[in-house]
KELOKE-646899 format. One record per residue (C-alpha): residue number from 1; residue in one letter; x, y, z. Coordinates in steps of 0.1 Angstrom, whole numbers, plus 5000, padded with zeros to 4 digits. Example, Ala and Ser with C-alpha at 12.3 -4.5 7.8 and 13.67 -1.06 7.14 Angstrom:
+-----+------+------+------+------+
| seq | type |   xx |   yy |   zz |
+-----+------+------+------+------+
|   1 |    A | 5123 | 4955 | 5078 |
|   2 |    S | 5137 | 4989 | 5071 |
+-----+------+------+------+------+
***
This chain:
+-----+------+------+------+------+
| seq | type |   xx |   yy |   zz |
+-----+------+------+------+------+
|   1 |    M | 5304 | 3249 | 4941 |
|   2 |    I | 5276 | 3233 | 4962 |
|   3 |    Y | 5240 | 3241 | 4940 |
|   4 |    L | 5214 | 3242 | 4966 |
|   5 |    D | 5190 | 3257 | 4945 |
|   6 |    N | 5175 | 3227 | 4928 |
|   7 |    S | 5137 | 3239 | 4933 |
|   8 |    A | 5142 | 3266 | 4908 |
|   9 |    T | 5164 | 3244 | 4885 |
|  10 |    T | 5186 | 3215 | 4880 |
|  11 |    R | 5217 | 3208 | 4866 |
|  12 |    Q | 5211 | 3189 | 4835 |
|  13 |    H | 5218 | 3155 | 4829 |
|  14 |    D | 5250 | 3147 | 4803 |
|  15 |    Q | 5227 | 3118 | 4786 |
|  16 |    V | 5200 | 3145 | 4780 |
|  17 |    T | 5220 | 3170 | 4769 |
|  18 |    D | 5239 | 3141 | 4745 |
|  19 |    T | 5206 | 3130 | 4732 |
|  20 |    M | 5190 | 3166 | 4725 |
|  21 |    L | 5224 | 3171 | 4706 |
|  22 |    T | 5217 | 3144 | 4681 |
|  23 |    Y | 5180 | 3157 | 4676 |
|  24 |    M | 5196 | 3191 | 4666 |
|  25 |    R | 5226 | 3179 | 4647 |
|  26 |    E | 5215 | 3147 | 4629 |
|  27 |    D | 5176 | 3138 | 4637 |
|  28 |    F | 5163 | 3174 | 4631 |
|  29 |    G | 5132 | 3167 | 4610 |
|  30 |    N | 5098 | 3180 | 4614 |
|  31 |    P | 5072 | 3154 | 4631 |
|  32 |    S | 5050 | 3163 | 4608 |
|  33 |    S | 5066 | 3159 | 4579 |
|  34 |    L | 5062 | 3125 | 4557 |
|  35 |    Y | 5097 | 3115 | 4548 |
|  36 |    S | 5122 | 3094 | 4570 |
|  37 |    L | 5140 | 3122 | 4588 |
|  38 |    G | 5104 | 3136 | 4598 |
|  39 |    I | 5097 | 3098 | 4607 |
|  40 |    T | 5124 | 3093 | 4631 |
|  41 |    A | 5117 | 3127 | 4649 |
|  42 |    E | 5080 | 3116 | 4654 |
|  43 |    K | 5092 | 3085 | 4670 |
|  44 |    A | 5118 | 3104 | 4694 |
|  45 |    V | 5081 | 3122 | 4703 |
|  46 |    K | 5063 | 3091 | 4709 |
|  47 |    E | 5089 | 3072 | 4730 |
|  48 |    A | 5092 | 3103 | 4751 |
|  49 |    R | 5059 | 3104 | 4760 |
|  50 |    K | 5056 | 3067 | 4768 |
|  51 |    K | 5087 | 3075 | 4793 |
|  52 |    V | 5072 | 3109 | 4810 |
|  53 |    M | 5037 | 3086 | 4813 |
|  54 |    K | 5055 | 3057 | 4829 |
|  55 |    A | 5074 | 3082 | 4851 |
|  56 |    M | 5042 | 3095 | 4862 |
|  57 |    G | 5027 | 3062 | 4870 |
|  58 |    R | 4999 | 3065 | 4844 |
|  59 |    K | 4983 | 3039 | 4824 |
|  60 |    E | 4957 | 3055 | 4805 |
|  61 |    G | 4950 | 3089 | 4796 |
|  62 |    T | 4974 | 3111 | 4775 |
|  63 |    V | 5004 | 3134 | 4783 |
|  64 |    Y | 5006 | 3166 | 4760 |
|  65 |    F | 5039 | 3184 | 4760 |
|  66 |    T | 5041 | 3220 | 4766 |
|  67 |    S | 5067 | 3250 | 4765 |
|  68 |    G | 5071 | 3242 | 4808 |
|  69 |    G | 5049 | 3237 | 4838 |
|  70 |    T | 5038 | 3274 | 4836 |
|  71 |    E | 5022 | 3267 | 4803 |
|  72 |    A | 5009 | 3233 | 4813 |
|  73 |    D | 4989 | 3252 | 4843 |
|  74 |    S | 4973 | 3277 | 4815 |
|  75 |    M | 4965 | 3248 | 4793 |
|  76 |    A | 4946 | 3233 | 4823 |
|  77 |    I | 4931 | 3261 | 4840 |
|  78 |    F | 4921 | 3278 | 4810 |
|  79 |    G | 4913 | 3247 | 4791 |
|  80 |    A | 4889 | 3235 | 4818 |
|  81 |    A | 4869 | 3269 | 4826 |
|  82 |    M | 4864 | 3275 | 4787 |
|  83 |    A | 4852 | 3237 | 4784 |
|  84 |    R | 4832 | 3240 | 4818 |
|  85 |    K | 4817 | 3277 | 4815 |
|  86 |    R | 4781 | 3265 | 4811 |
|  87 |    R | 4782 | 3244 | 4841 |
|  88 |    G | 4792 | 3269 | 4863 |
|  89 |    R | 4819 | 3297 | 4872 |
|  90 |    G | 4835 | 3286 | 4908 |
|  91 |    I | 4871 | 3279 | 4907 |
|  92 |    V | 4887 | 3268 | 4939 |
|  93 |    T | 4926 | 3272 | 4948 |
|  94 |    S | 4950 | 3278 | 4974 |
|  95 |    K | 4967 | 3310 | 4987 |
|  96 |    V | 5001 | 3294 | 4985 |
|  97 |    E | 5000 | 3282 | 4947 |
|  98 |    H | 5029 | 3289 | 4924 |
|  99 |    P | 5026 | 3323 | 4906 |
| 100 |    A | 5016 | 3302 | 4872 |
| 101 |    V | 4986 | 3294 | 4890 |
| 102 |    L | 4976 | 3323 | 4910 |
| 103 |    E | 4979 | 3342 | 4879 |
| 104 |    A | 4957 | 3320 | 4856 |
| 105 |    C | 4931 | 3325 | 4882 |
| 106 |    G | 4934 | 3360 | 4885 |
| 107 |    R | 4926 | 3366 | 4849 |
| 108 |    L | 4897 | 3340 | 4853 |
| 109 |    E | 4883 | 3365 | 4874 |
| 110 |    E | 4885 | 3393 | 4853 |
| 111 |    M | 4865 | 3371 | 4827 |
| 112 |    G | 4838 | 3368 | 4853 |
| 113 |    F | 4844 | 3332 | 4871 |
| 114 |    E | 4844 | 3332 | 4907 |
| 115 |    V | 4879 | 3323 | 4924 |
| 116 |    T | 4879 | 3312 | 4960 |
| 117 |    Y | 4914 | 3312 | 4975 |
| 118 |    V | 4915 | 3283 | 5005 |
| 119 |    G | 4939 | 3292 | 5036 |
| 120 |    V | 4963 | 3269 | 5048 |
| 121 |    D | 4982 | 3264 | 5084 |
| 122 |    S | 5015 | 3270 | 5099 |
| 123 |    E | 5029 | 3243 | 5083 |
| 124 |    C | 5014 | 3253 | 5048 |
| 125 |    R | 4988 | 3225 | 5047 |
| 126 |    V | 4956 | 3235 | 5027 |
| 127 |    N | 4927 | 3244 | 5052 |
| 128 |    M | 4908 | 3214 | 5043 |
| 129 |    E | 4871 | 3223 | 5061 |
| 130 |    E | 4876 | 3257 | 5043 |
| 131 |    L | 4880 | 3238 | 5009 |
| 132 |    K | 4852 | 3215 | 5015 |
| 133 |    A | 4833 | 3246 | 5025 |
| 134 |    A | 4842 | 3265 | 4993 |
| 135 |    I | 4836 | 3230 | 4966 |
| 136 |    C | 4796 | 3239 | 4957 |
| 137 |    D | 4775 | 3231 | 4925 |
| 138 |    D | 4787 | 3257 | 4907 |
| 139 |    T | 4823 | 3245 | 4911 |
| 140 |    I | 4838 | 3234 | 4879 |
| 141 |    L | 4876 | 3231 | 4889 |
| 142 |    V | 4899 | 3229 | 4918 |
| 143 |    T | 4935 | 3235 | 4914 |
| 144 |    I | 4961 | 3226 | 4944 |
| 145 |    M | 4995 | 3219 | 4942 |
| 146 |    Q | 5010 | 3185 | 4951 |
| 147 |    V | 5039 | 3201 | 4966 |
| 148 |    N | 5044 | 3236 | 4977 |
| 149 |    N | 5078 | 3252 | 4958 |
| 150 |    E | 5088 | 3267 | 4989 |
| 151 |    T | 5084 | 3250 | 5020 |
| 152 |    G | 5079 | 3213 | 5002 |
| 153 |    T | 5047 | 3209 | 5021 |
| 154 |    I | 5030 | 3178 | 5004 |
| 155 |    M | 4994 | 3187 | 5001 |
| 156 |    P | 4965 | 3155 | 5005 |
| 157 |    V | 4954 | 3161 | 4966 |
| 158 |    D | 4941 | 3125 | 4966 |
| 159 |    E | 4918 | 3134 | 4999 |
| 160 |    L | 4906 | 3159 | 4979 |
| 161 |    A | 4896 | 3140 | 4952 |
| 162 |    E | 4869 | 3125 | 4973 |
| 163 |    L | 4857 | 3162 | 4977 |
| 164 |    K | 4858 | 3179 | 4944 |
| 165 |    Q | 4820 | 3166 | 4934 |
| 166 |    Q | 4814 | 3177 | 4897 |
| 167 |    A | 4844 | 3195 | 4895 |
| 168 |    L | 4878 | 3186 | 4877 |
| 169 |    L | 4911 | 3183 | 4898 |
| 170 |    H | 4938 | 3197 | 4886 |
| 171 |    T | 4972 | 3191 | 4906 |
| 172 |    D | 5006 | 3213 | 4899 |
| 173 |    A | 5028 | 3184 | 4905 |
| 174 |    V | 5060 | 3204 | 4893 |
| 175 |    Q | 5080 | 3197 | 4924 |
| 176 |    A | 5068 | 3165 | 4931 |
| 177 |    F | 5075 | 3147 | 4898 |
| 178 |    G | 5102 | 3125 | 4902 |
| 179 |    K | 5104 | 3130 | 4938 |
| 180 |    I | 5073 | 3116 | 4952 |
| 181 |    G | 5043 | 3092 | 4937 |
| 182 |    L | 5018 | 3114 | 4919 |
| 183 |    P | 4984 | 3115 | 4932 |
| 184 |    D | 4957 | 3090 | 4915 |
| 185 |    G | 4930 | 3110 | 4919 |
| 186 |    A | 4936 | 3142 | 4900 |
| 187 |    D | 4922 | 3147 | 4864 |
| 188 |    L | 4951 | 3170 | 4850 |
| 189 |    I | 4985 | 3171 | 4866 |
| 190 |    S | 5013 | 3197 | 4852 |
| 191 |    V | 5048 | 3186 | 4851 |
| 192 |    S | 5083 | 3205 | 4842 |
| 193 |    G | 5116 | 3191 | 4826 |
| 194 |    H | 5143 | 3213 | 4843 |
| 195 |    K | 5128 | 3202 | 4876 |
| 196 |    I | 5143 | 3166 | 4872 |
| 197 |    H | 5175 | 3172 | 4857 |
| 198 |    G | 5161 | 3175 | 4821 |
| 199 |    P | 5157 | 3207 | 4797 |
| 200 |    K | 5143 | 3241 | 4804 |
| 201 |    G | 5115 | 3248 | 4784 |
| 202 |    I | 5096 | 3218 | 4782 |
| 203 |    G | 5070 | 3202 | 4801 |
| 204 |    G | 5039 | 3183 | 4798 |
| 205 |    L | 4998 | 3180 | 4812 |
| 206 |    W | 4985 | 3147 | 4815 |
| 207 |    V | 4951 | 3146 | 4810 |
| 208 |    R | 4927 | 3118 | 4825 |
| 209 |    E | 4910 | 3096 | 4795 |
| 210 |    G | 4875 | 3108 | 4790 |
| 211 |    V | 4883 | 3144 | 4804 |
| 212 |    H | 4879 | 3172 | 4780 |
| 213 |    I | 4891 | 3207 | 4780 |
| 214 |    R | 4895 | 3229 | 4755 |
| 215 |    P | 4928 | 3239 | 4733 |
| 216 |    F | 4945 | 3267 | 4746 |
| 217 |    L | 4969 | 3272 | 4718 |
| 218 |    V | 4953 | 3267 | 4685 |
| 219 |    G | 4969 | 3265 | 4648 |
| 220 |    G | 4983 | 3234 | 4629 |
| 221 |    G | 4969 | 3208 | 4651 |
| 222 |    Q | 5001 | 3191 | 4665 |
| 223 |    E | 4998 | 3171 | 4700 |
| 224 |    A | 4962 | 3155 | 4689 |
| 225 |    G | 4951 | 3195 | 4683 |
| 226 |    M | 4959 | 3201 | 4723 |
| 227 |    R | 4987 | 3222 | 4717 |
| 228 |    S | 4997 | 3236 | 4683 |
| 229 |    G | 5030 | 3244 | 4669 |
| 230 |    T | 5060 | 3223 | 4658 |
| 231 |    E | 5071 | 3198 | 4685 |
| 232 |    N | 5104 | 3211 | 4704 |
| 233 |    V | 5120 | 3176 | 4696 |
| 234 |    P | 5154 | 3180 | 4709 |
| 235 |    A | 5138 | 3190 | 4744 |
| 236 |    I | 5109 | 3166 | 4743 |
| 237 |    A | 5134 | 3140 | 4735 |
| 238 |    G | 5157 | 3151 | 4765 |
| 239 |    F | 5127 | 3154 | 4790 |
| 240 |    G | 5119 | 3115 | 4781 |
| 241 |    I | 5150 | 3106 | 4793 |
| 242 |    A | 5149 | 3125 | 4823 |
| 243 |    A | 5119 | 3111 | 4832 |
| 244 |    E | 5135 | 3076 | 4826 |
| 245 |    L | 5162 | 3087 | 4851 |
| 246 |    A | 5140 | 3103 | 4876 |
| 247 |    E | 5136 | 3071 | 4895 |
| 248 |    D | 5168 | 3079 | 4916 |
| 249 |    P | 5161 | 3071 | 4951 |
| 250 |    Q | 5147 | 3099 | 4970 |
| 251 |    S | 5157 | 3080 | 5000 |
| 252 |    V | 5195 | 3096 | 4994 |
| 253 |    V | 5180 | 3132 | 4989 |
| 254 |    A | 5164 | 3129 | 5024 |
| 255 |    Q | 5194 | 3118 | 5041 |
| 256 |    V | 5211 | 3147 | 5031 |
| 257 |    R | 5186 | 3172 | 5036 |
| 258 |    D | 5179 | 3154 | 5072 |
| 259 |    Y | 5213 | 3155 | 5079 |
| 260 |    L | 5218 | 3195 | 5072 |
| 261 |    R | 5184 | 3200 | 5091 |
| 262 |    R | 5197 | 3185 | 5121 |
| 263 |    G | 5231 | 3203 | 5122 |
| 264 |    L | 5218 | 3234 | 5116 |
| 265 |    K | 5190 | 3228 | 5147 |
| 266 |    E | 5219 | 3216 | 5168 |
| 267 |    E | 5244 | 3244 | 5160 |
| 268 |    I | 5224 | 3275 | 5156 |
| 269 |    P | 5198 | 3289 | 5182 |
| 270 |    D | 5168 | 3311 | 5169 |
| 271 |    I | 5159 | 3294 | 5136 |
| 272 |    R | 5125 | 3284 | 5126 |
| 273 |    F | 5117 | 3252 | 5102 |
| 274 |    N | 5092 | 3262 | 5078 |
| 275 |    S | 5093 | 3231 | 5060 |
| 276 |    P | 5073 | 3204 | 5080 |
| 277 |    E | 5092 | 3172 | 5091 |
| 278 |    D | 5074 | 3152 | 5064 |
| 279 |    A | 5079 | 3177 | 5036 |
| 280 |    C | 5092 | 3168 | 5001 |
| 281 |    P | 5128 | 3153 | 5004 |
| 282 |    S | 5139 | 3179 | 4981 |
| 283 |    V | 5133 | 3212 | 5001 |
| 284 |    L | 5141 | 3225 | 5035 |
| 285 |    N | 5130 | 3262 | 5038 |
| 286 |    V | 5144 | 3277 | 5074 |
| 287 |    S | 5138 | 3313 | 5090 |
| 288 |    F | 5175 | 3325 | 5105 |
| 289 |    L | 5160 | 3353 | 5131 |
| 290 |    G | 5180 | 3382 | 5133 |
| 291 |    T | 5193 | 3378 | 5096 |
| 292 |    R | 5184 | 3390 | 5062 |
| 293 |    A | 5179 | 3364 | 5037 |
| 294 |    E | 5193 | 3382 | 5010 |
| 295 |    V | 5222 | 3390 | 5025 |
| 296 |    L | 5230 | 3357 | 5037 |
| 297 |    L | 5225 | 3344 | 5001 |
| 298 |    H | 5251 | 3370 | 4988 |
| 299 |    T | 5276 | 3363 | 5018 |
| 300 |    L | 5273 | 3324 | 5009 |
| 301 |    E | 5276 | 3329 | 4975 |
| 302 |    Q | 5312 | 3339 | 4978 |
| 303 |    D | 5319 | 3306 | 4989 |
| 304 |    E | 5302 | 3291 | 4959 |
| 305 |    I | 5273 | 3280 | 4980 |
| 306 |    Y | 5240 | 3287 | 4957 |
| 307 |    V | 5206 | 3288 | 4978 |
| 308 |    S | 5177 | 3309 | 4977 |
| 309 |    T | 5156 | 3335 | 4996 |
| 310 |    G | 5117 | 3330 | 5009 |
| 311 |    S | 5109 | 3362 | 5000 |
| 312 |    A | 5112 | 3379 | 4966 |
| 313 |    C | 5127 | 3412 | 4977 |
| 314 |    S | 5123 | 3414 | 5019 |
| 315 |    S | 5133 | 3448 | 5022 |
| 316 |    N | 5096 | 3455 | 5006 |
| 317 |    K | 5067 | 3439 | 5024 |
| 318 |    K | 5045 | 3442 | 4989 |
| 319 |    G | 5074 | 3416 | 4978 |
| 320 |    Q | 5072 | 3395 | 5005 |
| 321 |    S | 5067 | 3357 | 5003 |
| 322 |    H | 5029 | 3353 | 4997 |
| 323 |    V | 5034 | 3318 | 5008 |
| 324 |    L | 5051 | 3322 | 5042 |
| 325 |    E | 5028 | 3353 | 5049 |
| 326 |    A | 4998 | 3326 | 5042 |
| 327 |    M | 5015 | 3305 | 5068 |
| 328 |    G | 5013 | 3333 | 5095 |
| 329 |    L | 5050 | 3340 | 5098 |
| 330 |    S | 5057 | 3374 | 5111 |
| 331 |    D | 5075 | 3399 | 5092 |
| 332 |    K | 5109 | 3391 | 5107 |
| 333 |    E | 5105 | 3353 | 5100 |
| 334 |    I | 5097 | 3362 | 5065 |
| 335 |    E | 5129 | 3381 | 5062 |
| 336 |    G | 5154 | 3355 | 5075 |
| 337 |    A | 5138 | 3330 | 5054 |
| 338 |    V | 5161 | 3308 | 5028 |
| 339 |    R | 5153 | 3276 | 5009 |
| 340 |    F | 5179 | 3249 | 5009 |
| 341 |    S | 5165 | 3225 | 4981 |
| 342 |    F | 5187 | 3192 | 4967 |
| 343 |    S | 5189 | 3167 | 4940 |
| 344 |    R | 5213 | 3132 | 4936 |
| 345 |    Y | 5240 | 3154 | 4931 |
| 346 |    N | 5242 | 3166 | 4967 |
| 347 |    T | 5260 | 3153 | 4993 |
| 348 |    I | 5265 | 3149 | 5033 |
| 349 |    E | 5304 | 3160 | 5031 |
| 350 |    E | 5287 | 3190 | 5015 |
| 351 |    M | 5264 | 3199 | 5040 |
| 352 |    D | 5295 | 3197 | 5067 |
| 353 |    F | 5307 | 3227 | 5047 |
| 354 |    V | 5272 | 3247 | 5041 |
| 355 |    L | 5268 | 3242 | 5080 |
| 356 |    E | 5301 | 3259 | 5085 |
| 357 |    K | 5299 | 3286 | 5063 |
| 358 |    V | 5260 | 3294 | 5076 |
| 359 |    K | 5266 | 3292 | 5112 |
| 360 |    A | 5296 | 3319 | 5109 |
| 361 |    A | 5274 | 3340 | 5084 |
| 362 |    V | 5245 | 3342 | 5111 |
| 363 |    S | 5268 | 3345 | 5141 |
| 364 |    R | 5285 | 3371 | 5122 |
| 365 |    F | 5252 | 3392 | 5114 |
| 366 |    R | 5239 | 3387 | 5148 |
| 367 |    K | 5269 | 3401 | 5165 |
| 368 |    L | 5262 | 3432 | 5142 |
| 369 |    G | 5225 | 3437 | 5151 |
| 370 |    S | 5215 | 3455 | 5121 |
| 371 |    F | 5189 | 3432 | 5116 |
| 372 |    R | 5172 | 3428 | 5148 |
+-----+------+------+------+------+
***
C-alpha cells in the first residue's frame, strides 16, 4: 500500500497507540477526581499540554484541548466574535479557507456580523492589497489559514499580523503544525492530532496570553473553564506523544515530493501544478488535463495507491473545489485535479511506482478521449 492522502489523515504512530492503550486499560481515571487514579490522569493531561506547546514553539499563552481542528476553529471564531462584538461586527477571512472556518463565518453572518471574503491569486496566495483594504476600525477578527489543505500554499500570516490593527488574528494551522514553523504574530492558533500521526478526535487551540475569548462549550469548567467536558485522556496523551515526535525533518518529505513533481513534469505532458514550488513540503496538487480525477483515483486504488481529488464531485459544478475555483482554474483543470500528500513513511522508491501507474492511467484515459 502506498498512502498519499496524509492531508486527510495520517497513520498513527505505534508509540501513540501504545500510550493511549495504557490510559484506556490502566490509568483510566477522571482527571477531575481527587484520588491517585485521577491525579495520574491529570498529570498526563498537563504533560501533553507541555509537549504540544513546545512543538508549537510557544513559551507563553495556553493550549486548550478540543475534539479536533474543527472545534478549535469554532472555539476561536465564535469565542472571539462573542467577546468582542461590542467593539465591532467585522470579520475578515479568505475564499479558500477550510469549511470549518467558512461555515463558522457563515453562521456569524446569520447572527448579524459582516464577513469579508478576500480573494487569492493563481497560486492560492491571499491578495494582500484586498485584505488590507478589508480591515477597518470595525474589524474584530481576521482568520486566515497558514497552509492551504488542497494546494499546500503557505500564507503570509506574520505579514497579516502587521495589518490587523485592533483585530485578533486567528490562523488554522492544522496543515502546518509539525511540518513548518508556526507564525509568531497570530493570537489564536488551531491544531489537530491526526494530521501528525496522532489520534483522531483530538486537537487544540492556542490562545495568546492576555487575549480573551468567550468559552464555546460550557458545563463542568474543565480546561480552565474554556472547554467544558471530561477530558479525553487517552487521546490527549497520544496527541502529546505525536507532538513530541513531530520534529521529524521535513527535508525528507520535501525530497519525496520534489522527486514526484520532477517525474510528473518530465513524463506526462499537459499537466498543471496547482501547488507553488515553495508550498508546504507535504502537499502536491496536480491537474491532469484530459482526465477526471475521481476516475484516476479509483484506477490508482486498484494498485493500492491512495490519493485524493482536488474536487469533491467534479461531475457537478456545485461540488467543485472552492479553492481551485477561487484560484481561477477552468472546469477542465479542476476536473483533473489530484492531490498527493506525503508523510515521513513515504519513500522515493514508492514514487517510482506511483509515477509508472499515474503515467499509464493518464495515457490510457487520454487515448479514450472521453474526458476531453
